[in-house]
C-alpha positions in Angstrom: -7.7 2.0 3.1 -9.2 4.5 0.6 -9.1 1.7 -2.0 -11.5 -0.3 0.2 -13.8 2.6 0.5 -13.9 3.2 -3.2 -14.5 -0.5 -3.9 -17.4 -0.3 -1.4 -18.9 2.5 -3.4 -19.2 0.3 -6.4 -20.8 -2.4 -4.2 -23.5 -0.3 -2.7 -26.3 -1.7 -4.9 -24.7 -4.8 -6.4 -21.7 -7.0 -5.6 -19.2 -8.5 -8.0 -16.7 -11.3 -8.1 -13.0 -10.2 -7.7 -12.0 -13.2 -9.9 -14.1 -12.3 -13.0 -14.4 -8.5 -13.6 -17.7 -7.1 -14.7 -18.3 -3.8 -16.4 -20.8 -2.3 -14.0 -22.6 1.0 -14.0 -24.3 1.9 -10.8 -26.8 4.7 -10.9 -27.0 7.2 -8.0 -23.5 6.6 -6.7 -21.3 8.7 -8.9 -19.7 12.0 -7.9 -20.2 11.5 -4.2 -17.6 12.8 -1.8 -15.3 10.1 -0.4 -13.3 10.9 2.7 -10.3 9.0 4.1 -9.2 10.8 7.3 -7.2 9.5 10.3 -6.2 11.5 13.4 -4.0 9.7 15.9 -1.8 10.6 18.9 1.3 10.1 16.8 3.5 13.2 16.6 3.3 13.4 12.8 1.4 15.2 10.1 -2.1 13.8 9.8 -3.7 13.3 6.3 -7.1 13.7 4.8 -7.7 12.4 1.3 -10.7 13.5 -0.7 -12.0 11.9 -3.9 -15.1 11.6 -5.9 -16.9 8.3 -6.4 -17.6 6.9 -9.9 -20.4 4.6 -10.8 -18.3 2.4 -13.1 -15.8 0.2 -11.1 -13.4 0.2 -14.0 -13.0 4.0 -13.8 -10.5 5.9 -11.7 -12.0 8.1 -9.1 -10.9 11.8 -9.4 -9.4 13.7 -6.5 -11.3 16.6 -4.9 -8.9 19.6 -5.0 -9.3 23.1 -3.8 -11.2 22.3 -0.6 -10.8 23.9 2.8 -10.1 21.2 5.4 -9.8 21.7 9.2 -10.6 20.1 12.5 -12.1 21.7 15.5 -11.3 20.6 19.1 -13.6 20.7 22.1 -12.4 24.2 23.0 -13.3 25.6 19.6 -9.8 25.9 18.2 -9.4 25.2 14.5 -6.5 23.4 12.9 -6.2 23.7 9.1 -4.9 21.1 6.7 -2.9 22.3 3.7 -3.3 20.7 0.3 0.2 19.5 -0.6 -0.9 17.4 -3.7 -4.3 17.2 -5.5 -6.9 15.9 -3.1 -4.5 15.2 -0.2 -4.5 17.6 2.8 -2.0 17.5 5.6 -1.8 19.1 9.1 1.2 20.9 10.5 2.7 18.6 13.1 4.2 21.6 15.0 0.8 23.2 15.5 -1.6 20.2 15.7 -1.0 17.5 18.3 -3.7 15.1 19.4 -3.7 13.4 22.8 -5.8 10.7 24.5 -9.2 12.1 25.6 -9.2 14.9 23.0 -12.3 15.3 20.9 -12.4 16.5 17.3 -14.8 17.4 14.5 -13.7 17.3 10.9 -14.9 20.2 8.6 -14.7 20.2 4.8 -15.7 23.0 2.5 -15.4 22.0 -1.2 -14.6 24.3 -4.0 -18.2 24.2 -5.2 -19.5 25.6 -1.9 -20.7 22.4 -0.2 -20.0 22.0 3.5 -19.4 18.7 5.3 -19.0 18.0 9.0 -18.3 14.8 11.0 -19.6 13.6 14.3 -17.4 14.5 17.3 -14.9 11.8 17.8 -12.7 11.1 20.8 -9.2 9.6 21.1 -9.8 6.5 23.3 -7.1 5.0 25.6 -4.2 3.0 24.2 -4.1 -0.7 24.1 -0.7 -2.5 24.4 1.4 -4.6 22.0 3.5 -7.2 23.9 5.2 -8.7 20.9 5.2 -9.0 17.1 6.4 -12.3 15.7 6.1 -14.6 12.7 5.5 -18.2 11.9 5.3 -20.6 9.0 1.8 -20.9 7.6 -0.2 -22.2 4.6 -3.2 -20.3 3.2 -5.5 -20.5 0.2 -5.2 -17.9 -2.5 -8.2 -15.7 -3.4 -9.5 -18.2 -6.0 -9.7 -20.9 -3.3 -7.9 -23.3 -5.7 -4.3 -23.0 -4.7 -2.6 -23.2 -1.3 0.6 -21.1 -0.8 3.2 -21.6 1.9 4.5 -18.5 3.5 5.0 -16.4 6.7 2.3 -15.0 8.9 2.9 -12.0 11.1 1.2 -12.2 14.5 0.6 -9.8 17.4 0.2 -10.5 21.2 -1.1 -7.8 23.4 -3.9 -6.6 25.7 -6.7 -4.1 25.9 -9.6 -3.1 28.1 -12.4 -5.7 28.0 -14.7 -3.2 26.1 -12.1 -2.1 23.5 -12.4 -2.2 19.8 -9.2 -2.5 17.8 -8.1 -2.1 14.2 -4.6 -3.1 12.9 -2.9 -1.3 10.1 0.7 -1.8 9.0 3.5 -0.4 6.9 6.0 -2.7 5.1 9.5 -1.9 3.8 11.8 -4.3 2.2 15.2 -4.5 0.6 15.5 -6.1 -2.9 18.0 -6.6 -5.7 17.5 -6.5 -9.4 19.1 -9.3 -11.4 20.9 -7.7 -14.4 22.4 -4.3 -13.4 24.0 -2.2 -16.1 27.7 -3.1 -16.2 29.0 -1.8 -19.6 28.5 1.2 -21.8 30.1 2.5 -25.0 32.0 5.8 -24.7 32.3 8.7 -27.1 35.0 6.9 -29.0 32.6 3.9 -29.5 34.7 1.7 -27.3 33.0 -0.5 -24.8 34.1 -0.1 -21.1 33.1 -1.6 -17.8 31.4 0.6 -15.3 30.7 0.2 -11.5 27.4 -1.5 -10.7 24.9 1.1 -9.5 21.2 1.0 -8.6 21.4 -2.7 -7.9 19.8 -2.7 -4.4 16.8 -0.6 -3.4 13.9 -0.5 -1.0 10.1 -0.8 -1.6 7.3 0.3 0.7 3.7 -0.6 1.1 0.8 0.5 3.4 -1.9 -2.0 4.2 -5.3 -1.9 2.6 -6.6 -4.7 4.7 -9.5 -4.3 7.1 -8.3 -6.1 10.3 -10.5 -5.8 13.3 -11.2 -7.2 16.8 -13.9 -6.6 19.3 -13.6 -7.4 23.0 -17.4 -6.9 23.4 -18.8 -10.0 25.3 -15.3 -11.3 25.7 -13.8 -12.5 29.0 -10.4 -10.9 29.6 -8.6 -8.4 27.4 -5.8 -10.6 26.0 -4.8 -10.5 22.3 -3.1 -13.8 21.4 -1.6 -14.8 18.1 -3.7 -12.3 16.1 -2.6 -12.6 12.4 -2.0 -9.2 10.9 -0.8 -10.3 7.5 0.4 -13.2 5.4 3.3 -13.2 2.9 3.3 -16.0 0.3 7.1 -16.3 0.1 7.1 -18.1 -3.2 5.2 -15.3 -4.9 6.5 -12.1 -3.3 9.9 -10.5 -3.3 9.4 -9.0 0.2 11.7 -11.6 1.9 14.4 -12.0 -0.7 16.9 -9.8 1.3 15.6 -8.0 4.4 12.0 -7.1 5.4 10.5 -4.8 8.0 7.0 -4.3 9.2 5.6 -1.7 11.5 2.4 -2.8 13.2 0.0 -0.1 14.3 -2.7 -1.2 16.8 -5.4 1.5 16.8 -8.1 1.9 19.5 -11.3 2.8 17.8 -14.9 3.5 18.7 -17.8 1.0 18.5 -19.2 3.1 15.7 -16.0 3.0 13.7 -15.7 -0.8 14.3 -19.2 -1.4 12.9 -18.4 0.8 9.8 -15.2 -1.2 8.9 -16.9 -4.5 9.7 -19.8 -3.7 7.3 -17.3 -2.5 4.7 -15.3 -5.7 5.0 -18.4 -7.8 4.5 -19.5 -5.8 1.5 -16.2 -6.3 -0.3 -15.9 -10.0 0.3 -15.8 -12.2 -2.8 -19.3 -13.6 -3.2 -18.8 -15.6 -6.4 -21.1 -13.7 -8.9 -22.9 -10.4 -9.4 -26.1 -11.9 -7.9 -24.6 -12.4 -4.4 -25.9 -11.0 -1.1 -26.8 -7.3 -0.9 -24.2 -5.4 1.1 -24.8 -3.0 4.0 -25.3 0.6 3.3 -21.9 2.2 4.0 -23.0 5.3 5.9 -20.2 6.9 7.7 -20.0 9.7 10.3 -19.8 12.6 7.9 -22.8 14.6 6.5 -23.4 17.5 4.1 -24.6 20.2 6.5 -26.8 21.8 3.7 -28.3 18.5 2.5 -28.2 15.7 5.1 -29.9 13.3 2.6 -26.7 13.3 0.4 -24.6 10.2 1.1 -21.0 10.8 2.1 -18.7 7.9 1.8 -15.9 7.2 4.3 -15.3 7.7 8.0 -13.5 10.3 10.1 -11.2 8.1 12.1 -9.8 9.1 15.4 -7.7 6.7 17.5 -4.8 6.1 19.9 -2.0 4.1 18.4 0.5 1.6 19.8 3.3 0.5 17.5 6.0 -2.1 17.2 8.5 -2.9 14.4 10.3 -6.1 13.6 12.9 -7.1 10.9 13.1 -10.4 9.1 16.1 -11.6 7.1 15.9 -13.9 4.1 17.8 -16.6 6.1 14.6 -17.2 8.1 12.9 -18.5 4.9 15.5 -21.1 4.4 15.5 -22.0 8.1 11.8 -22.6 7.9 12.2 -24.5 4.6 9.7 -22.1 2.9 9.8 -21.4 -0.9 11.6 -18.3 -1.9 10.8 -16.5 -5.1 13.6 -16.2 -7.6 14.5 -12.5 -7.7 15.1 -12.9 -11.4 11.4 -13.8 -11.9 9.9 -11.8 -14.8 13.4 -10.7 -16.0 15.6 -12.0 -18.7 18.4 -10.8 -21.0 18.1 -10.6 -24.8 21.1 -11.6 -26.9 21.7 -9.6 -30.0 24.6 -10.6 -32.2 26.8 -8.9 -34.7 25.5 -10.6 -37.9 27.4 -8.6 -40.6 24.1 -7.6 -42.1 21.9 -5.4 -39.9 24.7 -5.0 -37.3 28.3 -4.9 -38.2 29.6 -3.9 -34.7 28.6 -4.0 -31.1 28.2 -0.2 -31.1 25.5 -0.4 -33.8 23.5 -2.8 -31.5 24.2 -0.4 -28.6 23.0 2.6 -30.6 19.7 1.0 -31.6 18.8 -0.8 -28.4 20.4 1.4 -25.7 20.5 4.9 -27.1 17.2 4.7 -28.9 15.2 2.2 -27.0 16.5 2.6 -23.5 17.8 -0.9 -22.8 21.1 -1.5 -20.9 24.1 -3.7 -21.5 24.5 -6.4 -18.9 27.5 -8.1 -20.6 29.2 -8.1 -24.0 29.8 -11.4 -25.9 33.4 -11.7 -26.8 34.8 -13.7 -29.6 37.3 -16.5 -29.3 40.2 -14.0 -29.2 38.7 -12.5 -26.1 38.8 -9.0 -27.6 36.3 -8.7 -30.5 32.6 -8.0 -29.6 30.3 -10.6 -31.2 27.1 -9.4 -29.5 25.5 -7.8 -26.4 23.4 -9.2 -23.6 20.7 -6.6 -23.1 18.3 -6.1 -20.2 15.2 -4.0 -19.8 15.5 -1.0 -17.5 13.2 -2.4 -14.8 15.5 -5.4 -14.5 18.7 -3.3 -14.6 17.9 -0.3 -12.4 16.2 -0.8 -9.1 15.0 2.8 -9.0 12.3 1.9 -11.6 10.4 0.0 -8.9 12.0 1.2 -5.6 14.0 3.9 -3.8 17.8 3.8 -3.8 17.9 5.3 -0.3 16.9 3.2 2.7 14.1 4.5 4.9 15.3 6.8 7.7 14.5 4.2 10.4 16.2 1.3 8.5 18.6 -0.9 10.5 20.9 -3.6 9.2 
């Protein structure tokens, strides 16, 4: 979500097309404090991320380190967030627990002596998730030129008729690399087969989407077939083995709903740099010493209802959806013993594996079945899944 906030920073005075990047410099919107903070009723550490805005959308925004971050409840008790990596501050889940009806104020004291404070925010009542399910779908890509088949994830549920809701989600999926390392040369310069390792790993992703719903002026409080995300199965590796998604349905205030709605509109693709002027993205945090200073981001407080589902790759074939080739983007290079540059397989190994970090997928044997005529070499990212994932499954994972 912080990514959307930072994009919104660059769009405060002029919008841009996400299809054709422009080198923009926006005066007056550099070095502003950007706050991404979410407090929920989950029994988990809560996180506040602080960064500084940049006026050029092609630059990375620096983290704000060395700050004092804490929340105050309605009784005046303070709960401090420790900085566990630059710009990221986390609460102690054994000391700070938020419940429905609690009210909190966020306080930030930066290393340069500035002090920031949020409005008081209340944890509103939970909504309910009846089920999370999926269905075959077709959607246009961001260019509007190509349609992709895939899987949409939907939610059914209910809420009070006056509720405002935001959906966020966490994805985890199991994947395989195509060319695991299977052979090495030992100290005697003899090739030997080794057990396959680091062939299967897990990836994780947290949503950046702004997905909202308002029950204002609605009759009834039913949530029916609300799409939370779409996976183009022919372009993504998420469903090549087994996939899991945790849907979080957050009850938010009207003020927070309006903030995210305006941010969503300001970051839409408008075709060129002369598109509509976006809303001013004023959040609920101010500099207590200088209230005229813009502070970007929103102190988010909400009750959460969650539900997780798993989807196996067999679903994709059952629905006759395209499935990306897990070898996409990977290949093996064949390097042969030529009697000139390389007189043995070990010389190939020494140059490409020992010096350049490639791996041996398979050797090429001669007609006698014994002599090495060459090696099939793979790049590490295609031979070791830990380059792009985690070898250990998530703690919650079920097969």
